[in-house]
C-alpha positions, 0 to 999 in steps of 0.5 A, spaced: 361 633 424 362 639 429 368 642 432 367 640 439 367 632 437 373 633 432 377 636 438 375 631 443 377 625 438 383 628 437 385 629 444 383 621 445 388 619 440 393 624 443 392 620 449 392 613 446 399 615 443 402 618 449 400 612 453 403 607 448 409 611 448 410 611 455 408 603 455 413 602 450 418 606 454 417 602 460 417 595 456 424 597 453 427 599 460 424 593 463 427 589 457 434 591 459 434 588 466 430 581 463 436 577 463 437 578 470 430 578 472 430 571 469 436 569 472 433 571 479 427 567 478 431 561 476 435 561 482 429 562 487 426 556 483 432 552 484 432 554 492 425 552 492 426 545 489 432 544 494 428 546 500 422 542 498 425 535 495 424 529 499 431 526 502 431 519 500 435 514 505 442 513 502 447 506 503 451 508 509 458 510 507 464 504 508 467 506 514 475 508 514 479 502 515 483 504 522 489 501 525 486 497 530 487 489 530 481 486 527 483 479 529 488 475 533 491 468 532 494 463 537 499 458 536 498 458 529 500 456 522 499 459 515 500 456 509 501 459 502 500 455 495 502 457 488 497 456 482 500 448 482 498 447 489 505 446 491 507 449 498 510 456 497 511 459 504 509 457 511 508 462 517 508 459 524 508 464 531 506 463 538 501 469 537 499 474 531 495 480 530 493 483 524 492 490 522 487 491 516 489 498 514 496 495 512 495 488 511 500 487 516 501 481 520 505 482 527 507 475 529 511 473 536 516 468 536 515 467 528 518 462 524 517 463 516 519 458 511 519 459 504 520 455 498 522 457 491 521 454 484 527 450 485 525 447 491 530 451 495 528 453 502 529 459 506 528 460 513 527 466 517 526 466 525 525 472 530 522 474 537 517 478 532 516 479 525 512 483 521 509 480 514 505 482 509 499 478 506 502 473 502 509 472 507 513 474 501 516 480 505 518 480 512 521 485 517 525 481 523 526 484 530 530 481 536 535 475 535 533 475 527 536 470 523 535 468 516 538 461 513 538 459 506 540 451 506 545 448 502 543 446 495 546 443 489 543 445 482 542 441 475 549 441 473 552 439 480 554 445 483 554 446 490 552 452 494 554 452 501 549 454 507 548 461 508 546 465 514 544 472 516 544 474 524 542 481 527 537 485 531 534 487 525 533 484 518 528 485 512 527 479 508 524 479 501 523 471 500 521 471 493 526 475 490 531 472 495 534 478 498 536 480 505 538 487 507 539 491 514 541 498 516 543 495 523 550 491 524 549 484 521 553 477 521 554 473 515 556 466 515 557 463 508 559 455 509 565 456 514 567 463 512 564 469 517 563 477 515 560 482 519 558 489 517 554 495 520 549 495 515 549 490 508 544 488 502 545 481 499 542 479 493 542 471 492 540 471 485 546 475 483 550 472 489 553 479 491 553 481 498 554 489 500 557 490 507 558 497 509 561 501 515 566 497 519 567 490 515 571 484 518 571 477 515 574 471 517 576 466 511 577 459 512 581 455 507 577 449 504 582 444 506 582 446 513 575 446 514 575 439 512 580 437 516 577 440 522 570 437 521 571 431 517 564 428 514 560 434 517 556 439 512 559 446 511 556 450 517 
């Protein structure tokens, strides 16, 4: 082998090694940024998929319930029954408007009767009433009146007629409670009480009157002599 051939081969090997070292260094430099390049490629691919994916029609979302009236009633009667089929409450009015967002029935010239499990009747009347869906809670405005008729329990104990009057009364008929933040007149039998605001719980037999409270107590003997044979007012 001549000297020139050996020199040429040695030069080629040197060039190959140099090229390999340069390629290795280049790959080593690129490998440092490989995670960033892969994330960028993935982001571009995701963007492309989003732009090119067909959009399928979806069901229309339910519209937000508004406070607009959804139905009217004129000279109506609505009755609610318990699980055994017994009449639980009865609502009558000249006209009513129902608001779906609150499930409130606004009633003009309202008359509401509620019958509890013992058969005791409570009647509520007003120029306007706002009742919940089942008639168990009602707010009365304008000449508001709630009357619980006289009753007698199993032991024979008499409970006199009870009446509330005012410009505003909030009645919870199932719980047998009445309250108001405005002046009210309470009539129990022949006794009368007035107060600036009050709360009454029939189950506890407690009336809480506040503000300027006045009362008129009529002895039973005097009441019987004044109106013999007539039921207690």
